[in-house]
A tleap script that builds the chain and sets N, CA, C and O, in Angstrom:
source leaprc.protein.ff14SB
mol = sequence {
  NMET ARG VAL ALA MET TRP SER LEU LEU LEU
  VAL VAL VAL PRO HIE SER ALA ALA ALA GLN
  ASP ARG GLN VAL VAL GLN PRO PRO GLY ARG
  VAL ALA GLY LEU PRO PHE SER PRO ALA VAL
  ARG VAL GLY ASN MET LEU TYR LEU SER GLY
  GLN LEU GLY LEU VAL PRO GLY THR PRO GLN
  LEU ALA ASP THR GLY ILE ALA GLY GLN THR
  ARG GLN ALA LEU GLU ASN VAL LYS ALA LEU
  LEU VAL TYR ALA GLY SER SER LEU GLU ARG
  VAL VAL ARG CYS THR VAL PHE LEU ILE ASP
  MET ARG ASP TYR ALA LYS MET ASN GLU VAL
  TYR ALA THR TYR PHE PRO LYS ASP PRO PRO
  ALA ARG SER THR VAL ALA GLY THR GLY LEU
  ALA LEU GLY ALA ARG VAL GLU ILE GLU CYS
  MET ALA THR VAL CTHR
}
set mol.1.N position { 92.686 24.766 96.463 }
set mol.1.CA position { 92.198 25.489 95.366 }
set mol.1.C position { 92.023 27.016 95.876 }
set mol.1.O position { 91.508 27.393 96.929 }
set mol.2.N position { 92.579 27.769 94.867 }
set mol.2.CA position { 92.545 29.451 94.944 }
set mol.2.C position { 91.386 29.750 94.540 }
set mol.2.O position { 90.888 29.083 93.634 }
set mol.3.N position { 90.712 30.788 95.101 }
set mol.3.CA position { 89.477 31.702 94.669 }
set mol.3.C position { 89.800 32.864 94.073 }
set mol.3.O position { 90.308 33.575 94.941 }
set mol.4.N position { 89.777 33.283 93.299 }
set mol.4.CA position { 89.999 34.572 92.660 }
set mol.4.C position { 88.814 35.271 92.847 }
set mol.4.O position { 87.715 34.808 92.540 }
set mol.5.N position { 89.020 36.549 93.419 }
set mol.5.CA position { 88.136 37.342 93.610 }
set mol.5.C position { 88.262 38.642 92.931 }
set mol.5.O position { 89.295 39.282 93.134 }
set mol.6.N position { 87.293 39.157 92.099 }
set mol.6.CA position { 87.468 40.410 91.275 }
set mol.6.C position { 86.426 41.408 92.026 }
set mol.6.O position { 85.379 41.148 92.618 }
set mol.7.N position { 87.010 42.497 91.816 }
set mol.7.CA position { 86.200 43.729 92.150 }
set mol.7.C position { 86.047 44.789 91.304 }
set mol.7.O position { 87.084 45.115 90.727 }
set mol.8.N position { 84.887 45.544 91.006 }
set mol.8.CA position { 84.653 46.044 89.982 }
set mol.8.C position { 84.640 47.473 90.612 }
set mol.8.O position { 83.864 47.747 91.527 }
set mol.9.N position { 85.612 48.462 90.041 }
set mol.9.CA position { 85.542 49.851 90.687 }
set mol.9.C position { 84.826 50.797 89.743 }
set mol.9.O position { 85.085 50.780 88.539 }
set mol.10.N position { 83.958 51.596 90.250 }
set mol.10.CA position { 83.159 52.087 88.928 }
set mol.10.C position { 83.307 53.686 89.451 }
set mol.10.O position { 82.907 54.092 90.543 }
set mol.11.N position { 83.921 54.432 88.498 }
set mol.11.CA position { 84.146 55.669 88.809 }
set mol.11.C position { 82.864 56.590 88.170 }
set mol.11.O position { 82.674 56.450 86.962 }
set mol.12.N position { 82.235 57.250 88.694 }
set mol.12.CA position { 81.208 58.118 88.286 }
set mol.12.C position { 81.226 59.560 88.124 }
set mol.12.O position { 80.974 60.179 89.157 }
set mol.13.N position { 81.458 60.246 87.091 }
set mol.13.CA position { 81.562 61.769 86.910 }
set mol.13.C position { 80.137 62.299 86.698 }
set mol.13.O position { 79.383 61.779 85.876 }
set mol.14.N position { 79.868 63.107 87.283 }
set mol.14.CA position { 78.711 63.794 87.221 }
set mol.14.C position { 78.804 64.377 85.919 }
set mol.14.O position { 79.877 64.669 85.392 }
set mol.15.N position { 77.582 64.563 85.353 }
set mol.15.CA position { 77.377 64.947 83.955 }
set mol.15.C position { 77.479 66.434 83.887 }
set mol.15.O position { 77.567 66.983 82.789 }
set mol.16.N position { 77.473 67.063 84.910 }
set mol.16.CA position { 77.426 68.676 84.918 }
set mol.16.C position { 78.941 68.949 85.166 }
set mol.16.O position { 79.411 70.036 84.827 }
set mol.17.N position { 79.635 68.095 85.686 }
set mol.17.CA position { 81.163 68.522 85.973 }
set mol.17.C position { 82.034 68.183 84.611 }
set mol.17.O position { 83.088 68.784 84.403 }
set mol.18.N position { 81.425 66.970 83.497 }
set mol.18.CA position { 81.993 66.862 82.399 }
set mol.18.C position { 81.478 67.907 81.060 }
set mol.18.O position { 82.025 68.115 79.978 }
set mol.19.N position { 80.276 68.415 81.605 }
set mol.19.CA position { 80.010 69.223 80.624 }
set mol.19.C position { 80.559 70.693 80.794 }
set mol.19.O position { 80.901 71.380 79.831 }
set mol.20.N position { 80.603 71.028 81.844 }
set mol.20.CA position { 81.651 72.051 82.218 }
set mol.20.C position { 82.971 72.471 81.760 }
set mol.20.O position { 83.490 73.577 81.610 }
set mol.21.N position { 83.510 70.834 81.517 }
set mol.21.CA position { 84.933 71.087 81.045 }
set mol.21.C position { 85.202 71.301 79.438 }
set mol.21.O position { 86.280 71.598 78.923 }
set mol.22.N position { 83.970 71.079 78.789 }
set mol.22.CA position { 83.840 71.328 77.104 }
set mol.22.C position { 83.302 72.775 76.904 }
set mol.22.O position { 82.159 73.167 77.138 }
set mol.23.N position { 84.521 73.601 76.348 }
set mol.23.CA position { 84.469 74.904 75.944 }
set mol.23.C position { 84.433 75.094 74.434 }
set mol.23.O position { 85.343 74.717 73.696 }
set mol.24.N position { 83.365 75.681 74.036 }
set mol.24.CA position { 83.380 76.139 72.671 }
set mol.24.C position { 84.001 77.718 72.191 }
set mol.24.O position { 83.605 78.814 72.588 }
set mol.25.N position { 84.915 77.471 71.374 }
set mol.25.CA position { 85.659 78.816 71.247 }
set mol.25.C position { 85.191 79.474 69.984 }
set mol.25.O position { 85.240 78.832 68.935 }
set mol.26.N position { 84.753 80.674 70.003 }
set mol.26.CA position { 84.235 81.398 69.104 }
set mol.26.C position { 84.728 82.724 69.019 }
set mol.26.O position { 84.285 83.673 69.667 }
set mol.27.N position { 85.781 82.767 68.095 }
set mol.27.CA position { 86.621 84.119 67.907 }
set mol.27.C position { 85.713 84.915 67.090 }
set mol.27.O position { 84.771 84.544 66.389 }
set mol.28.N position { 86.292 86.365 67.370 }
set mol.28.CA position { 85.428 87.494 66.784 }
set mol.28.C position { 85.584 87.393 65.217 }
set mol.28.O position { 86.679 87.027 64.791 }
set mol.29.N position { 84.601 87.680 64.349 }
set mol.29.CA position { 84.797 87.738 63.053 }
set mol.29.C position { 84.416 86.559 62.499 }
set mol.29.O position { 84.595 86.564 61.281 }
set mol.30.N position { 84.064 85.780 62.829 }
set mol.30.CA position { 83.516 84.256 62.382 }
set mol.30.C position { 82.478 84.487 61.757 }
set mol.30.O position { 81.656 85.295 62.190 }
set mol.31.N position { 82.263 83.658 60.325 }
set mol.31.CA position { 81.240 83.700 59.687 }
set mol.31.C position { 80.030 83.005 60.357 }
set mol.31.O position { 80.065 81.850 60.783 }
set mol.32.N position { 78.822 83.927 60.414 }
set mol.32.CA position { 77.922 83.310 61.298 }
set mol.32.C position { 77.135 82.231 60.539 }
set mol.32.O position { 77.265 82.141 59.318 }
set mol.33.N position { 76.034 81.119 61.467 }
set mol.33.CA position { 75.262 80.355 60.709 }
set mol.33.C position { 75.843 79.093 60.267 }
set mol.33.O position { 75.148 78.332 59.593 }
set mol.34.N position { 77.092 78.778 60.586 }
set mol.34.CA position { 77.733 77.575 60.323 }
set mol.34.C position { 77.468 76.483 61.462 }
set mol.34.O position { 77.603 76.749 62.657 }
set mol.35.N position { 77.061 75.175 60.960 }
set mol.35.CA position { 76.562 74.542 61.695 }
set mol.35.C position { 77.832 73.499 62.533 }
set mol.35.O position { 77.672 72.291 62.706 }
set mol.36.N position { 79.022 74.242 62.961 }
set mol.36.CA position { 79.969 73.389 63.383 }
set mol.36.C position { 80.835 74.871 64.370 }
set mol.36.O position { 80.846 76.057 64.040 }
set mol.37.N position { 81.404 74.296 65.471 }
set mol.37.CA position { 82.428 75.110 66.179 }
set mol.37.C position { 83.672 75.069 65.518 }
set mol.37.O position { 84.190 74.187 64.832 }
set mol.38.N position { 84.100 76.327 65.895 }
set mol.38.CA position { 85.578 76.497 64.903 }
set mol.38.C position { 86.542 75.882 65.834 }
set mol.38.O position { 87.601 75.511 65.329 }
set mol.39.N position { 86.382 75.714 67.039 }
set mol.39.CA position { 87.306 74.930 68.105 }
set mol.39.C position { 86.427 74.448 69.210 }
set mol.39.O position { 85.284 74.882 69.354 }
set mol.40.N position { 86.877 73.692 69.866 }
set mol.40.CA position { 86.306 72.824 71.311 }
set mol.40.C position { 87.471 72.643 72.242 }
set mol.40.O position { 88.427 71.942 71.909 }
set mol.41.N position { 87.423 73.161 73.219 }
set mol.41.CA position { 88.534 72.882 74.394 }
set mol.41.C position { 88.052 71.846 75.185 }
set mol.41.O position { 86.863 72.098 75.381 }
set mol.42.N position { 88.459 70.484 75.916 }
set mol.42.CA position { 88.157 69.850 76.813 }
set mol.42.C position { 89.291 69.582 77.360 }
set mol.42.O position { 90.272 69.105 76.790 }
set mol.43.N position { 89.154 69.991 78.903 }
set mol.43.CA position { 90.488 69.876 79.358 }
set mol.43.C position { 91.653 70.680 79.021 }
set mol.43.O position { 91.465 71.881 78.825 }
set mol.44.N position { 92.764 70.228 78.930 }
set mol.44.CA position { 94.308 70.909 78.262 }
set mol.44.C position { 94.234 70.538 76.702 }
set mol.44.O position { 95.336 70.607 76.157 }
set mol.45.N position { 93.009 70.103 75.738 }
set mol.45.CA position { 93.062 69.744 74.554 }
set mol.45.C position { 92.166 70.426 73.990 }
set mol.45.O position { 91.025 70.558 74.433 }
set mol.46.N position { 92.672 71.012 72.781 }
set mol.46.CA position { 92.073 71.942 71.961 }
set mol.46.C position { 92.106 71.037 70.551 }
set mol.46.O position { 93.074 70.359 70.205 }
set mol.47.N position { 90.679 71.184 69.708 }
set mol.47.CA position { 90.078 70.743 68.613 }
set mol.47.C position { 89.707 71.453 67.777 }
set mol.47.O position { 88.572 71.908 67.920 }
set mol.48.N position { 90.442 71.821 66.645 }
set mol.48.CA position { 89.969 72.530 65.937 }
set mol.48.C position { 89.393 72.236 64.316 }
set mol.48.O position { 89.932 71.596 63.414 }
set mol.49.N position { 88.283 72.860 64.336 }
set mol.49.CA position { 87.639 72.392 62.801 }
set mol.49.C position { 88.509 72.622 61.580 }
set mol.49.O position { 89.301 73.562 61.656 }
set mol.50.N position { 88.484 72.050 60.690 }
set mol.50.CA position { 89.001 72.286 59.583 }
set mol.50.C position { 89.231 73.490 59.142 }
set mol.50.O position { 88.138 74.052 59.073 }
set mol.51.N position { 90.259 74.349 58.730 }
set mol.51.CA position { 90.673 75.368 58.006 }
set mol.51.C position { 90.702 75.608 56.674 }
set mol.51.O position { 91.472 74.915 56.009 }
set mol.52.N position { 90.039 76.433 56.124 }
set mol.52.CA position { 90.452 76.517 54.699 }
set mol.52.C position { 91.231 77.697 54.363 }
set mol.52.O position { 91.629 78.307 55.355 }
set mol.53.N position { 91.530 78.146 53.332 }
set mol.53.CA position { 92.384 79.207 53.081 }
set mol.53.C position { 91.402 80.395 52.748 }
set mol.53.O position { 91.417 81.013 51.684 }
set mol.54.N position { 90.587 80.619 53.755 }
set mol.54.CA position { 89.453 81.817 53.388 }
set mol.54.C position { 90.298 82.948 54.187 }
set mol.54.O position { 91.128 82.835 55.089 }
set mol.55.N position { 89.740 84.151 53.474 }
set mol.55.CA position { 90.132 85.430 54.069 }
set mol.55.C position { 89.347 85.720 55.228 }
set mol.55.O position { 88.118 85.736 55.150 }
set mol.56.N position { 89.994 85.967 56.370 }
set mol.56.CA position { 89.415 85.901 57.622 }
set mol.56.C position { 87.936 86.750 57.535 }
set mol.56.O position { 87.796 87.816 56.936 }
set mol.57.N position { 86.950 86.075 58.222 }
set mol.57.CA position { 85.612 86.824 58.339 }
set mol.57.C position { 84.755 86.930 56.981 }
set mol.57.O position { 83.729 87.589 56.810 }
set mol.58.N position { 85.580 85.940 55.862 }
set mol.58.CA position { 84.513 86.134 54.774 }
set mol.58.C position { 84.397 84.635 54.206 }
set mol.58.O position { 85.228 83.814 54.596 }
set mol.59.N position { 83.579 84.317 53.464 }
set mol.59.CA position { 83.533 82.910 52.578 }
set mol.59.C position { 84.235 83.135 51.356 }
set mol.59.O position { 83.697 82.743 50.321 }
set mol.60.N position { 85.713 83.886 51.281 }
set mol.60.CA position { 86.026 83.943 49.960 }
set mol.60.C position { 87.807 83.569 50.424 }
set mol.60.O position { 88.603 84.001 51.258 }
set mol.61.N position { 87.816 82.582 49.396 }
set mol.61.CA position { 89.125 82.176 49.530 }
set mol.61.C position { 90.421 82.922 49.080 }
set mol.61.O position { 90.481 83.233 47.890 }
set mol.62.N position { 91.295 83.191 49.763 }
set mol.62.CA position { 92.670 83.868 49.870 }
set mol.62.C position { 93.454 83.851 48.241 }
set mol.62.O position { 94.073 84.808 47.778 }
set mol.63.N position { 93.275 82.717 47.650 }
set mol.63.CA position { 93.970 82.400 46.577 }
set mol.63.C position { 93.463 81.328 45.928 }
set mol.63.O position { 92.682 80.585 46.523 }
set mol.64.N position { 93.806 81.101 44.700 }
set mol.64.CA position { 93.309 80.062 44.225 }
set mol.64.C position { 94.372 78.772 43.834 }
set mol.64.O position { 94.032 77.772 43.202 }
set mol.65.N position { 95.466 78.992 44.260 }
set mol.65.CA position { 96.725 78.106 43.919 }
set mol.65.C position { 96.797 77.202 45.288 }
set mol.65.O position { 96.139 77.582 46.256 }
set mol.66.N position { 97.382 76.324 45.353 }
set mol.66.CA position { 97.400 75.300 46.595 }
set mol.66.C position { 98.478 75.961 47.564 }
set mol.66.O position { 98.414 75.729 48.771 }
set mol.67.N position { 99.433 76.756 47.055 }
set mol.67.CA position { 100.506 77.218 48.261 }
set mol.67.C position { 100.292 78.376 48.785 }
set mol.67.O position { 100.952 78.771 49.746 }
set mol.68.N position { 99.175 79.204 48.129 }
set mol.68.CA position { 98.585 80.548 48.794 }
set mol.68.C position { 97.378 79.941 49.640 }
set mol.68.O position { 97.242 80.346 50.795 }
set mol.69.N position { 96.427 78.920 49.091 }
set mol.69.CA position { 95.445 78.268 50.153 }
set mol.69.C position { 95.942 77.645 51.379 }
set mol.69.O position { 95.403 77.717 52.483 }
set mol.70.N position { 97.113 76.975 51.055 }
set mol.70.CA position { 97.853 76.392 52.423 }
set mol.70.C position { 98.197 77.341 53.199 }
set mol.70.O position { 97.790 77.269 54.359 }
set mol.71.N position { 98.945 78.374 52.845 }
set mol.71.CA position { 99.469 79.273 53.605 }
set mol.71.C position { 98.455 79.859 54.331 }
set mol.71.O position { 98.595 79.834 55.554 }
set mol.72.N position { 97.455 80.387 53.873 }
set mol.72.CA position { 96.186 81.044 54.424 }
set mol.72.C position { 95.544 80.215 55.355 }
set mol.72.O position { 95.157 80.684 56.426 }
set mol.73.N position { 95.374 78.935 55.043 }
set mol.73.CA position { 94.754 77.896 55.848 }
set mol.73.C position { 95.494 77.708 57.188 }
set mol.73.O position { 94.888 77.599 58.254 }
set mol.74.N position { 96.822 77.676 57.078 }
set mol.74.CA position { 97.853 77.826 58.324 }
set mol.74.C position { 97.857 79.024 59.065 }
set mol.74.O position { 98.139 79.005 60.263 }
set mol.75.N position { 97.539 80.185 58.404 }
set mol.75.CA position { 97.648 81.460 59.224 }
set mol.75.C position { 96.085 81.406 60.041 }
set mol.75.O position { 95.904 82.006 61.100 }
set mol.76.N position { 95.052 80.616 59.383 }
set mol.76.CA position { 93.646 80.841 59.920 }
set mol.76.C position { 93.675 79.809 61.295 }
set mol.76.O position { 93.082 80.106 62.331 }
set mol.77.N position { 94.503 78.490 61.116 }
set mol.77.CA position { 94.837 77.979 62.277 }
set mol.77.C position { 95.525 78.468 63.350 }
set mol.77.O position { 95.376 78.215 64.546 }
set mol.78.N position { 96.272 79.174 62.816 }
set mol.78.CA position { 97.357 79.981 63.635 }
set mol.78.C position { 96.669 80.919 64.508 }
set mol.78.O position { 96.902 80.898 65.717 }
set mol.79.N position { 95.800 81.782 63.974 }
set mol.79.CA position { 95.149 82.774 64.721 }
set mol.79.C position { 94.037 82.067 65.543 }
set mol.79.O position { 93.748 82.727 66.541 }
set mol.80.N position { 93.446 81.107 65.435 }
set mol.80.CA position { 92.568 80.354 65.920 }
set mol.80.C position { 93.443 79.674 67.249 }
set mol.80.O position { 92.980 79.717 68.389 }
set mol.81.N position { 94.786 79.034 66.926 }
set mol.81.CA position { 94.936 78.465 68.218 }
set mol.81.C position { 95.434 79.685 69.427 }
set mol.81.O position { 95.432 79.554 70.651 }
set mol.82.N position { 95.857 80.918 68.585 }
set mol.82.CA position { 96.375 81.872 69.570 }
set mol.82.C position { 94.917 82.324 70.252 }
set mol.82.O position { 94.770 81.970 71.422 }
set mol.83.N position { 94.132 82.864 69.805 }
set mol.83.CA position { 92.961 82.749 70.208 }
set mol.83.C position { 92.607 82.180 71.605 }
set mol.83.O position { 92.342 82.706 72.686 }
set mol.84.N position { 92.703 80.940 71.179 }
set mol.84.CA position { 92.056 79.945 72.173 }
set mol.84.C position { 93.069 79.571 73.124 }
set mol.84.O position { 92.876 78.615 73.875 }
set mol.85.N position { 94.399 80.413 73.167 }
set mol.85.CA position { 95.407 79.997 74.315 }
set mol.85.C position { 96.441 79.053 73.909 }
set mol.85.O position { 97.166 78.577 74.783 }
set mol.86.N position { 96.616 78.684 72.536 }
set mol.86.CA position { 97.398 77.565 72.261 }
set mol.86.C position { 98.460 78.479 71.300 }
set mol.86.O position { 98.492 79.702 71.169 }
set mol.87.N position { 99.363 77.386 70.644 }
set mol.87.CA position { 100.168 78.085 69.304 }
set mol.87.C position { 100.689 76.973 68.544 }
set mol.87.O position { 100.620 75.843 69.028 }
set mol.88.N position { 101.197 77.163 67.420 }
set mol.88.CA position { 101.806 76.187 66.511 }
set mol.88.C position { 102.577 75.284 67.202 }
set mol.88.O position { 102.385 74.108 66.892 }
set mol.89.N position { 103.492 75.532 68.154 }
set mol.89.CA position { 104.607 74.912 68.591 }
set mol.89.C position { 103.639 73.890 69.880 }
set mol.89.O position { 104.289 73.184 70.651 }
set mol.90.N position { 102.425 73.920 69.955 }
set mol.90.CA position { 101.544 73.147 70.770 }
set mol.90.C position { 100.684 72.297 70.104 }
set mol.90.O position { 99.744 71.704 70.634 }
set mol.91.N position { 101.022 72.236 68.879 }
set mol.91.CA position { 100.157 71.072 67.782 }
set mol.91.C position { 100.564 70.042 67.967 }
set mol.91.O position { 101.790 69.945 67.904 }
set mol.92.N position { 99.728 68.732 68.292 }
set mol.92.CA position { 100.423 67.403 68.290 }
set mol.92.C position { 99.909 66.315 67.202 }
set mol.92.O position { 100.396 65.203 66.998 }
set mol.93.N position { 98.376 67.151 66.310 }
set mol.93.CA position { 98.454 66.241 65.363 }
set mol.93.C position { 97.609 67.207 64.378 }
set mol.93.O position { 96.957 68.171 64.781 }
set mol.94.N position { 97.721 66.786 62.963 }
set mol.94.CA position { 96.821 67.736 62.157 }
set mol.94.C position { 96.681 66.671 60.750 }
set mol.94.O position { 97.532 65.989 60.180 }
set mol.95.N position { 95.342 66.855 60.513 }
set mol.95.CA position { 94.903 66.037 59.106 }
set mol.95.C position { 94.611 67.009 58.173 }
set mol.95.O position { 93.871 67.971 58.378 }
set mol.96.N position { 95.311 66.709 56.937 }
set mol.96.CA position { 95.313 67.582 55.490 }
set mol.96.C position { 94.482 67.061 54.730 }
set mol.96.O position { 94.467 65.832 54.656 }
set mol.97.N position { 93.747 67.686 54.110 }
set mol.97.CA position { 92.644 67.179 53.292 }
set mol.97.C position { 92.886 68.129 51.704 }
set mol.97.O position { 92.514 69.297 51.591 }
set mol.98.N position { 93.315 67.639 51.004 }
set mol.98.CA position { 93.597 67.881 49.389 }
set mol.98.C position { 92.399 67.528 48.598 }
set mol.98.O position { 91.647 66.742 49.175 }
set mol.99.N position { 92.005 67.945 47.326 }
set mol.99.CA position { 91.405 67.645 46.425 }
set mol.99.C position { 91.859 66.932 45.339 }
set mol.99.O position { 91.138 66.313 44.557 }
set mol.100.N position { 93.541 67.057 45.277 }
set mol.100.CA position { 94.546 66.542 44.351 }
set mol.100.C position { 95.518 66.222 45.044 }
set mol.100.O position { 95.973 67.098 45.780 }
set mol.101.N position { 96.192 64.801 45.043 }
set mol.101.CA position { 97.308 64.572 45.798 }
set mol.101.C position { 98.506 65.047 44.931 }
set mol.101.O position { 99.604 65.265 45.442 }
set mol.102.N position { 98.226 65.224 43.404 }
set mol.102.CA position { 99.457 66.296 42.947 }
set mol.102.C position { 99.635 67.359 43.675 }
set mol.102.O position { 100.771 67.828 43.596 }
set mol.103.N position { 98.872 67.925 44.388 }
set mol.103.CA position { 99.356 69.229 45.270 }
set mol.103.C position { 100.139 68.881 46.676 }
set mol.103.O position { 100.377 69.750 47.516 }
set mol.104.N position { 100.438 67.763 46.796 }
set mol.104.CA position { 101.095 67.123 47.926 }
set mol.104.C position { 102.379 67.783 48.442 }
set mol.104.O position { 102.640 68.017 49.622 }
set mol.105.N position { 103.242 68.080 47.227 }
set mol.105.CA position { 104.687 68.613 47.424 }
set mol.105.C position { 104.194 70.183 47.666 }
set mol.105.O position { 104.538 70.897 48.608 }
set mol.106.N position { 103.565 70.434 46.899 }
set mol.106.CA position { 103.702 72.095 47.060 }
set mol.106.C position { 103.010 72.473 48.337 }
set mol.106.O position { 103.325 73.573 48.792 }
set mol.107.N position { 102.063 71.714 49.048 }
set mol.107.CA position { 101.265 71.989 50.260 }
set mol.107.C position { 102.285 71.534 51.433 }
set mol.107.O position { 102.258 72.107 52.522 }
set mol.108.N position { 103.144 70.527 51.175 }
set mol.108.CA position { 104.106 70.210 52.143 }
set mol.108.C position { 105.207 71.221 52.260 }
set mol.108.O position { 105.696 71.417 53.372 }
set mol.109.N position { 105.706 71.980 51.057 }
set mol.109.CA position { 106.409 72.990 51.021 }
set mol.109.C position { 106.057 74.068 52.370 }
set mol.109.O position { 106.635 74.427 53.396 }
set mol.110.N position { 104.973 74.287 51.804 }
set mol.110.CA position { 104.478 75.406 52.786 }
set mol.110.C position { 104.142 75.165 54.215 }
set mol.110.O position { 104.514 75.973 55.066 }
set mol.111.N position { 103.445 74.077 54.538 }
set mol.111.CA position { 103.441 73.401 55.522 }
set mol.111.C position { 104.282 73.173 56.611 }
set mol.111.O position { 104.041 73.095 57.815 }
set mol.112.N position { 105.500 73.063 55.850 }
set mol.112.CA position { 106.984 72.552 56.646 }
set mol.112.C position { 107.501 73.831 57.035 }
set mol.112.O position { 108.357 73.766 57.916 }
set mol.113.N position { 107.141 75.267 56.510 }
set mol.113.CA position { 107.501 76.456 57.356 }
set mol.113.C position { 106.841 76.834 58.410 }
set mol.113.O position { 107.369 77.662 59.152 }
set mol.114.N position { 105.576 76.329 58.704 }
set mol.114.CA position { 104.695 76.572 59.692 }
set mol.114.C position { 105.219 75.487 60.914 }
set mol.114.O position { 105.063 75.951 62.043 }
set mol.115.N position { 105.773 74.214 60.865 }
set mol.115.CA position { 106.058 73.400 61.883 }
set mol.115.C position { 107.685 73.005 61.390 }
set mol.115.O position { 107.938 71.907 60.895 }
set mol.116.N position { 108.537 73.868 61.564 }
set mol.116.CA position { 110.027 73.876 60.993 }
set mol.116.C position { 110.901 72.575 62.312 }
set mol.116.O position { 111.854 71.843 62.045 }
set mol.117.N position { 110.252 72.666 63.511 }
set mol.117.CA position { 111.062 71.886 64.365 }
set mol.117.C position { 110.051 70.865 65.029 }
set mol.117.O position { 108.891 71.155 65.323 }
set mol.118.N position { 110.532 69.864 65.189 }
set mol.118.CA position { 109.317 68.750 65.715 }
set mol.118.C position { 108.025 68.953 65.149 }
set mol.118.O position { 107.205 69.597 65.804 }
set mol.119.N position { 107.762 68.561 64.182 }
set mol.119.CA position { 106.466 68.766 63.782 }
set mol.119.C position { 105.565 67.665 64.246 }
set mol.119.O position { 105.897 66.520 64.552 }
set mol.120.N position { 104.314 68.225 64.246 }
set mol.120.CA position { 103.172 67.081 64.887 }
set mol.120.C position { 102.660 65.970 63.870 }
set mol.120.O position { 102.642 66.083 62.644 }
set mol.121.N position { 102.319 65.062 64.491 }
set mol.121.CA position { 101.941 63.745 63.932 }
set mol.121.C position { 100.973 64.309 62.681 }
set mol.121.O position { 100.315 65.316 62.940 }
set mol.122.N position { 100.846 63.732 61.360 }
set mol.122.CA position { 99.796 64.271 60.321 }
set mol.122.C position { 99.407 63.310 59.761 }
set mol.122.O position { 100.079 62.287 59.885 }
set mol.123.N position { 98.185 63.278 58.943 }
set mol.123.CA position { 97.831 62.285 58.081 }
set mol.123.C position { 97.296 63.407 56.796 }
set mol.123.O position { 96.798 64.512 57.011 }
set mol.124.N position { 97.496 62.917 55.709 }
set mol.124.CA position { 97.176 63.663 54.417 }
set mol.124.C position { 96.383 62.508 53.540 }
set mol.124.O position { 96.769 61.352 53.364 }
set mol.125.N position { 95.336 63.036 53.103 }
set mol.125.CA position { 93.950 62.490 52.474 }
set mol.125.C position { 93.622 63.356 51.315 }
set mol.125.O position { 93.549 64.583 51.386 }
set mol.126.N position { 93.431 62.659 50.256 }
set mol.126.CA position { 92.816 63.359 49.034 }
set mol.126.C position { 91.218 62.695 48.582 }
set mol.126.O position { 90.912 61.503 48.629 }
set mol.127.N position { 90.380 63.785 48.166 }
set mol.127.CA position { 89.145 63.377 48.133 }
set mol.127.C position { 88.643 63.962 46.864 }
set mol.127.O position { 89.518 64.450 46.149 }
set mol.128.N position { 87.375 64.020 46.415 }
set mol.128.CA position { 87.005 64.694 45.177 }
set mol.128.C position { 86.508 66.122 45.463 }
set mol.128.O position { 86.020 66.713 44.500 }
set mol.129.N position { 86.559 66.751 46.621 }
set mol.129.CA position { 86.002 68.167 46.990 }
set mol.129.C position { 86.131 68.359 48.332 }
set mol.129.O position { 86.195 67.561 49.267 }
set mol.130.N position { 86.169 69.968 48.254 }
set mol.130.CA position { 86.204 70.435 49.600 }
set mol.130.C position { 85.008 71.670 49.582 }
set mol.130.O position { 84.442 72.029 48.550 }
set mol.131.N position { 84.807 72.111 50.631 }
set mol.131.CA position { 83.860 73.359 50.709 }
set mol.131.C position { 84.171 74.587 50.145 }
set mol.131.O position { 85.293 75.061 50.330 }
set mol.132.N position { 83.184 75.280 49.359 }
set mol.132.CA position { 83.773 76.494 48.762 }
set mol.132.C position { 84.467 76.310 47.862 }
set mol.132.O position { 85.040 77.326 47.469 }
set mol.133.N position { 84.722 75.224 47.226 }
set mol.133.CA position { 85.997 75.102 46.105 }
set mol.133.C position { 87.368 75.216 46.354 }
set mol.133.O position { 88.224 75.403 45.490 }
set mol.134.N position { 87.589 75.078 47.772 }
set mol.134.CA position { 89.047 74.956 48.290 }
set mol.134.C position { 89.746 73.619 47.906 }
set mol.134.O position { 89.256 72.491 47.860 }
set mol.135.N position { 91.174 74.081 47.608 }
set mol.135.CA position { 92.002 72.846 47.443 }
set mol.135.C position { 92.592 72.231 48.335 }
set mol.135.O position { 93.034 71.095 48.162 }
set mol.136.N position { 92.707 72.988 49.608 }
set mol.136.CA position { 93.241 72.219 50.738 }
set mol.136.C position { 92.223 72.630 52.201 }
set mol.136.O position { 91.489 73.618 52.177 }
set mol.137.N position { 92.312 71.781 53.338 }
set mol.137.CA position { 91.534 72.056 54.310 }
set mol.137.C position { 92.646 71.582 55.372 }
set mol.137.O position { 93.457 70.753 54.961 }
set mol.138.N position { 92.770 72.078 56.833 }
set mol.138.CA position { 93.515 71.362 57.604 }
set mol.138.C position { 92.977 71.506 59.040 }
set mol.138.O position { 92.696 72.621 59.479 }
set mol.139.N position { 92.844 70.498 59.703 }
set mol.139.CA position { 92.357 70.632 60.956 }
set mol.139.C position { 93.360 70.259 62.018 }
set mol.139.O position { 94.318 69.686 61.500 }
set mol.140.N position { 93.459 70.370 63.181 }
set mol.140.CA position { 94.606 70.150 63.974 }
set mol.140.C position { 93.907 69.943 65.801 }
set mol.140.O position { 92.855 70.427 66.217 }
set mol.141.N position { 94.623 69.326 66.364 }
set mol.141.CA position { 94.710 69.101 67.798 }
set mol.141.C position { 95.818 69.687 68.593 }
set mol.141.O position { 96.962 69.284 68.381 }
set mol.142.N position { 95.617 70.492 69.383 }
set mol.142.CA position { 96.659 70.714 70.332 }
set mol.142.C position { 96.530 70.803 71.806 }
set mol.142.O position { 95.497 70.467 72.384 }
set mol.143.N position { 97.549 71.243 72.392 }
set mol.143.CA position { 97.407 71.238 74.274 }
set mol.143.C position { 97.333 72.809 74.464 }
set mol.143.O position { 97.908 73.632 73.752 }
set mol.144.N position { 96.720 73.010 75.285 }
set mol.144.CA position { 96.424 74.495 75.993 }
set mol.144.C position { 97.065 74.839 77.127 }
set mol.144.O position { 96.770 73.902 77.868 }
set mol.145.N position { 97.703 75.523 77.707 }
set mol.145.CA position { 98.092 75.586 79.504 }
set mol.145.C position { 97.222 76.070 79.971 }
set mol.145.O position { 97.196 76.252 81.188 }
savepdb mol mol.pdb
quit
């Protein structure tokens, strides 16, 4: 009769080492008082909060239409990526939130110009409303060198 023996290997990472690996990214000109971070870096991954089509540093939408808001949201994504040491080319996943799925085609036209080659994985969902009356919000994950 064979007896199988199993060992349990437990790797313990000190809390302080894990905590040091997490870095909140706070770009200049950020609207103060919001209860979330614009981006968080953990190791070589960068997690961006959803970006609206806001004029940088203000709570004002840059445009009322889906194309203009998508363009500004992606410009805001791009600026945050660059500030954090990444780029659009290093984005691996995006989630696009729309208030109306009928905006999908126009949003997609603009989106495609920002990711012309080897676009990241993406999901698009529609809901009943977004912050500040926005028509689109885009969040991304990217690698950082």
